[in-house]
N, C-alpha and C positions, 0 to 999 in steps of 0.2 A: 423420508426425502434424500437419504443417500441412495436408495435404490432407484428412485425416479431421476437423479441425477447421473446415475451410474458411476458413482466412485465410491471407495471404501467407506463405511460410517465413521472409522477413525477420523479420516480427513474432515468431515464437516464437524466434529467434536473438537479436533485441533484449532480449527478456524474460531469456533464459537469460544473457545477457552483463550484464544489469543495466542497459542502457542505455533500457529502457522498463518502464513501471510494470505491474502486473496489475490491468487496470480491470475493473470490476464485469461486463462483456459476457464478457471473456476468463474471468473467474471462474467464469461459467456455463458456458462452452465446456469450461474444464478439468473442472470437477465432472462434466458429462456424458461426457467421454471418460476420466477416471479413475476413475469411478464414486465420487465424494465429492460432499462439499456444494460449493456456491458460496462458502458463509460460510469454509469452510474455506480457499480460494485467496485469498479477499478479506482474510482474516485475516493470511496470510502477507505480502500486500503492506504492510497497516497496520503488522505488526510491523517490518518492513525500513526503512519510512519513519521509524518511532519510533526505531530504533537508528541512523539516518542522522542523526537530529536530538539526538542524546544529547548530543554535544560543543557544541553551541550552545544548551544550555538556559540557561545564565546570561545570554547576549545577547540571546535571545527573552524573557526574562522581566524583564530589568533596567529598573527604571523603572514596574513594575506594581504598584499599589497594591491590596492584597488587599481584597475585599469587606467583610470584617468588620472591617476598620481604616476605611472609609468611614463606618461606623454610628457612630463615635465622633466624627465631626468636624462 
């Protein structure tokens, strides 16, 4: 697979193991290799990123004032 995608085997291994993200460049390569759109592959990465942050939502949003509340001050 790595040879067909013209990337180092380590890159594929790290993506499979979750140690490396699917970049836009790799999304294009995967799309061409598997016959799917690059948006499909990049969407998988975005979904994984959001799932990884789900437990941090409160911490990330603590202290943020919503825009609708700023209009009233």
